[in-house]
N, C-alpha and C positions, 0 to 999 in steps of 0.2 A: 177572698177572705184571708186574713192574716192568722198565722199560727203563733201561739205564745206558750210559755210555760205555765202550767196549772199545778197548784199544790192542793191535793185532796186529802182530807182526814177521814178515815173510815174506821168506825167502831165496830168490832166483830166479837162473836163469842170466842173465848179463849179455849178452843178445842182442836183436837187432832184433825188435820186435813183442811182447815179453813184457808190457810195461806195458799195451798195448792188449788183450791176451788176459785179463790179470788184471782190469783195470777193466771189460772187457766182461762178465766173469762176474758182477760185482756188478750191473751194469746189466740184464743178461738176467734176473736173478732178483729184480729190484726192490729190491735193497739199496742204501741211500744211503750214500755215503762222506762222512764229515764232513771228513776231511783225508787227504791222501796225499802222502808224500814218498819219493823214490827216490834212491838214490845208490850208487855203487860201494863195495864193502867193501875190507878189507885184501887180498883176492884179486880181481884185476881181472876175473876170469871170473864173479864173483858180485856181484849187487846186493842191497841190503836195502831193502824197502819197509816203511814204517811207515804203517799204515792205522788210522784211528780211525773207528769206526762206533757207532751207538746202536741198542740192541736188547736183548731179553731173552736168557736163556741158550740158549733154543731157536734163536733167530736166529743167535747166535754159533756154536753147534755146527754149524748148516747152512753157515755161511760157511766155517768151518775145513774141513769135509768137502769142500765144493766146491773150495776152494783146493788141497787135497791131491790132487785128481783131475787138476789141470793138469800137463802134462808138464814144463814149465819150472820148476815149484815144487820147491825142494829141502827146505825146512822151514818149518812154520808154528808160531808160538808166540803164545799169548794172554798178553801181559805183564800184563794187568789184575790177575790173581790173584797176581803175583809182586812182589817189591820191585824197582822200576825207577826210572830217572832219565829225565825228559822235558824237552825244550827246544823253544822256538819262537824265531824271529827275525822282527823287523819293521823295516823301514826306512820312515820317514815324512818327507816334505818338507812343512814348514810355513812360513807367512808369518812372517818374523822380521826386521823392520827394526831399525835400531840401538836403538830404545827397547825392543823386546821380546826382543832377542837374549839378554840376560842371564837373563831369566825362563825361556826355553827351555833354556838351558844349565844353570840350577839344577835344573830338573825332570829333565833328562837325567842329571845327576850323581846325583840321588836314586835313579834307576832303573839306575844303573851303565851308562848309555848312552854311545855315542861319536858325535861329530860326524863324519860321513863326507863331507859336501859343504857348501859355504857360498858364497853370493854376497851382493850388497848387499841383497837383499830376502827371501831364503829360507835355511833351514837344513835339512839332511837328517840325521836322527838314527837310529842303529841301536841296538836294544835286544834282548837275548837273555835268555831265562829261561823259567820255567814259564808255562803258558797264562794263568793269572790275572794274573801280573805284566805280561805283554805286553798283555793286555786293559786293565788299569788304566792303563798308559802311553798307549795309544791314546786312552782317554777323557780323560786329562789334556791331550793335544795337540789335541783337538777345539776348544777355546777359542781356539787360535791360528790356526785355519783350515787344515785339512789340504788340501794341494794334490794330493798323490799318496801312495799307500801300497802297500806290497807286504809280504805276510806269508807265511811259509813253511808253516805248519801244523806239527804236532808231529813230532819225531823222538824215539826212545826206545831205551834199551838196558837190559837186565836188569843188576841190580847183580851184582858179583863173587860167586862162591860163597862162603858163609860170612859175607858182609857182611849183618848184621842191622839195619843203619841203617834208621830209619823216616823217612818223608817222601820228597820228590822232589828233595832237594838244591837247593831254591830259593836264589837269591842275592839 
């Protein structure tokens, strides 16, 4: 059996301890989480967790079954088999003196990044996009000397009903 990346959307009650219970379920059963992002939805009483895991279809079925048993879980959806849009964000602080600043700015523009902080010796750039785009940007910045980096992990949403667009809407 082959393993692949699965993107799971989990709607949960927006209450204290829910994240710990959900992540504890993964840990207790030996499932590794590749990325986990949590945020409030349009309804402040509900949060959406976007979880990416690697495994075969049997592992995925077990994860969904175990998640559905948790009291705070409202709905679990495997987005992998649906048409969906995914995004990640990274903020990277790199060494950028006056000589290198224009190079960093050029690369940031190619990746549609934004300069979010700047001083005499460094620049902090924000880039948002599909995982591959974010990874490619990180690799480009390594040559400048990454001083600090923070990366969100994926968030994802199913495409609107009837939207048959292909791809993940990369920009």
